[in-house]
C-alpha positions as CSV (number, residue, x, y, z in Angstrom):
1,M,89.1,-29.7,-28.0
2,L,88.1,-33.1,-29.4
3,Q,91.2,-34.7,-30.8
4,L,89.3,-36.5,-33.6
5,P,89.9,-36.5,-37.4
6,E,86.4,-35.0,-38.0
7,S,87.2,-32.0,-35.8
8,E,90.7,-31.5,-37.2
9,F,89.2,-31.7,-40.7
10,I,86.7,-28.9,-40.2
11,L,89.0,-26.6,-38.2
12,K,91.7,-26.9,-40.9
13,K,89.1,-26.2,-43.6
14,L,87.8,-23.1,-41.8
15,T,91.3,-21.9,-41.1
16,D,92.3,-22.2,-44.7
17,E,89.2,-21.3,-46.6
18,L,87.0,-18.8,-44.8
19,A,86.7,-15.4,-46.5
20,P,89.0,-12.7,-44.9
21,H,86.1,-10.3,-44.2
22,L,84.6,-12.9,-41.8
23,H,86.0,-11.2,-38.6
24,Y,83.2,-12.7,-36.4
25,H,82.3,-16.0,-38.1
26,S,85.8,-17.2,-37.8
27,V,87.7,-20.2,-36.4
28,A,87.9,-18.3,-33.1
29,H,84.1,-18.1,-32.9
30,T,83.8,-21.8,-33.7
31,I,86.2,-22.7,-30.9
32,D,84.4,-20.3,-28.5
33,V,81.1,-22.0,-29.3
34,F,82.7,-25.4,-28.8
35,K,84.2,-24.6,-25.4
36,T,81.0,-22.9,-24.2
37,A,78.9,-25.8,-25.4
38,E,81.2,-28.2,-23.6
39,Y,80.9,-26.2,-20.4
40,L,77.1,-25.9,-20.6
41,A,76.8,-29.6,-21.4
42,E,78.7,-30.5,-18.2
43,K,76.6,-28.1,-16.1
44,E,73.4,-29.3,-17.6
45,N,74.3,-33.0,-17.0
46,I,74.4,-34.1,-20.6
47,D,75.6,-37.7,-21.1
48,V,78.9,-38.4,-22.9
49,A,77.3,-39.7,-26.2
50,D,75.0,-36.6,-26.6
51,T,77.9,-34.3,-25.6
52,K,80.0,-35.6,-28.4
53,L,77.2,-35.0,-30.9
54,L,76.7,-31.5,-29.5
55,L,80.4,-30.7,-29.8
56,I,80.6,-32.0,-33.4
57,A,77.5,-29.8,-34.2
58,A,79.3,-26.8,-32.6
59,L,82.4,-27.4,-34.8
60,Y,80.3,-27.7,-37.9
61,H,77.5,-25.1,-37.1
62,D,79.0,-22.3,-39.2
63,S,80.9,-24.3,-41.8
64,G,78.3,-23.1,-44.3
65,Y,80.1,-19.7,-44.2
66,L,82.7,-21.4,-46.4
67,H,80.1,-20.9,-49.2
68,Q,77.6,-18.3,-48.2
69,S,76.4,-16.1,-45.3
70,V,72.7,-16.0,-45.8
71,G,71.2,-19.5,-45.2
72,H,74.6,-20.8,-44.1
73,E,72.9,-23.2,-41.6
74,S,71.5,-25.4,-44.5
75,V,74.9,-25.5,-46.1
76,S,76.5,-26.4,-42.7
77,C,74.0,-29.3,-42.5
78,K,75.0,-30.4,-46.1
79,I,78.7,-30.3,-45.2
80,A,78.0,-32.4,-42.0
81,S,75.9,-34.9,-44.1
82,D,78.7,-35.2,-46.6
83,V,81.7,-35.4,-44.3
84,L,80.6,-37.1,-41.0
85,P,79.6,-40.5,-42.5
86,T,83.2,-40.8,-43.8
87,F,84.3,-40.6,-40.1
88,G,81.9,-43.3,-39.0
89,Y,78.8,-41.4,-38.0
90,N,75.6,-43.3,-38.6
91,P,72.5,-41.7,-40.2
92,D,70.8,-41.2,-36.9
93,E,73.8,-39.4,-35.4
94,V,74.1,-37.2,-38.5
95,E,70.4,-36.3,-38.4
96,K,70.8,-35.4,-34.7
97,I,73.8,-33.2,-35.4
98,K,72.0,-31.5,-38.3
99,T,69.0,-30.8,-36.0
100,I,71.3,-29.2,-33.5
101,I,73.0,-27.1,-36.2
102,K,69.6,-25.9,-37.5
103,A,68.6,-24.6,-34.0
104,T,71.2,-21.9,-34.4
105,Q,69.2,-20.2,-37.2
106,L,67.8,-16.8,-36.2
107,P,65.4,-16.3,-34.6
108,Q,66.3,-19.2,-32.4
109,N,63.6,-21.6,-31.4
110,P,65.3,-24.7,-29.9
111,G,63.4,-27.7,-28.9
112,S,65.7,-30.2,-27.2
113,K,68.2,-29.6,-24.4
114,L,71.1,-30.0,-26.9
115,E,69.5,-27.4,-29.2
116,K,69.1,-25.0,-26.2
117,I,72.7,-25.5,-25.3
118,I,74.1,-24.7,-28.8
119,C,71.9,-21.7,-29.0
120,D,73.2,-20.4,-25.7
121,A,76.8,-21.2,-26.7
122,D,76.5,-19.5,-30.1
123,L,75.4,-16.2,-28.5
124,D,77.2,-16.5,-25.2
125,Y,79.2,-13.3,-25.8
126,L,76.0,-11.2,-25.5
127,G,76.3,-11.6,-21.7
128,R,80.1,-11.4,-21.3
129,D,82.7,-8.7,-20.6
130,D,84.0,-9.0,-24.2
131,F,80.6,-8.1,-25.7
132,F,81.7,-4.9,-27.3
133,E,85.0,-6.3,-28.6
134,T,83.4,-9.4,-30.1
135,G,80.5,-7.3,-31.4
136,Y,82.9,-5.0,-33.2
137,K,84.1,-8.0,-35.2
138,L,80.5,-8.7,-36.3
139,Y,80.0,-5.0,-37.1
140,L,83.0,-5.1,-39.4
141,E,81.7,-8.3,-41.1
142,M,78.2,-6.8,-41.6
143,L,79.7,-3.6,-42.9
144,A,81.8,-5.4,-45.4
145,E,78.7,-7.3,-46.6
146,G,76.7,-4.1,-46.9
147,R,74.1,-5.3,-44.3
148,I,74.6,-2.1,-42.2
149,A,75.6,1.4,-43.2
150,N,77.2,2.8,-40.1
151,E,77.8,2.5,-36.4
152,E,74.5,4.1,-35.4
153,D,72.7,1.4,-37.5
154,W,74.8,-1.2,-35.8
155,N,74.0,0.0,-32.3
156,R,70.2,0.1,-33.1
157,L,70.4,-3.4,-34.5
158,Q,72.2,-4.6,-31.4
159,V,69.7,-3.0,-29.0
160,D,66.8,-4.6,-30.9
161,F,68.7,-8.0,-30.9
162,L,69.5,-7.8,-27.1
163,R,65.9,-6.9,-26.3
164,Q,64.6,-9.9,-28.2
165,H,67.2,-12.4,-27.2
166,R,66.9,-14.9,-24.3
167,Y,69.1,-17.7,-23.0
168,F,67.4,-21.1,-22.8
169,T,69.4,-23.1,-20.3
170,T,69.3,-22.4,-16.5
171,T,73.1,-22.3,-16.5
172,A,73.4,-19.6,-19.2
173,Q,70.6,-17.6,-17.6
174,Q,72.3,-17.6,-14.3
175,L,75.8,-16.9,-15.8
176,R,74.9,-14.3,-18.5
177,N,71.6,-12.5,-18.0
178,K,72.9,-9.8,-15.6
179,K,75.9,-8.8,-17.8
180,K,73.7,-8.9,-20.9
181,D,71.4,-6.4,-19.3
182,Q,74.3,-4.2,-18.4
183,N,75.6,-4.4,-22.0
184,L,72.1,-3.3,-23.2
185,T,72.1,-0.3,-20.8
186,I,75.5,0.8,-22.2
187,L,74.3,0.4,-25.8
188,L,71.1,2.5,-25.0
189,S,73.3,5.3,-23.6
190,K,75.1,5.4,-26.9
191,L,71.9,6.1,-28.7
192,L,70.8,9.0,-26.6
193,P,71.2,12.4,-28.2
C-alpha cells in the first residue's frame, strides 16, 4: 500500500464511515482493487508517475459510497477534487485521477491504458477462484438495497453480467478469461431446471 497521507486519509474514512450493509463495496474491495491495479500496472509497463495516479484513483474510486450507491462515481470524483489538492496534487493530476475513476462506471468503456487497468482491477474477481464468495457479498448488498429479490434473480443478473463483461488489458485477459468462463458455466448450471 502507498504509505501516503492521502491514502491513509481515505482508508480511515472508508473504515469508519461506510454503511454496514456494504458487504462488497468495502475497504477490503478498495484494497483488492488497489493491489490488482498495482500488479497490472507493473505487467503493463506503466511508468512510476502514472502508476501513482492510478493507485490513488483505485483508493478513491468507490469513496462515493460514503454518500450514495447509485451514481457514486461522480461523488467519488467530487471527494477526490476536494481532498487531493490539500495533499499537493495539481489540477492536471486531479483531472487525470477523476477520469480514471469515471472509467469504472458501468457499462465500462475505458479509453486510456490507465482506465483499462482500473476497470480490469475493479472486476478482477469475475475471473478468480473467489468469484462465488466475493459475489455473495455483492448479493447481500444488493438484497439489502432492494435491487434484487432472491438468489435466482441474482444468478440471472450475474450470468448476464459475465456474458457482457470483457477484460481490457492483455495481462487480465491472459490471467482471468479462462476462470471467468468456468465461473459462467457453473452459474448456468445453477439456472437449469
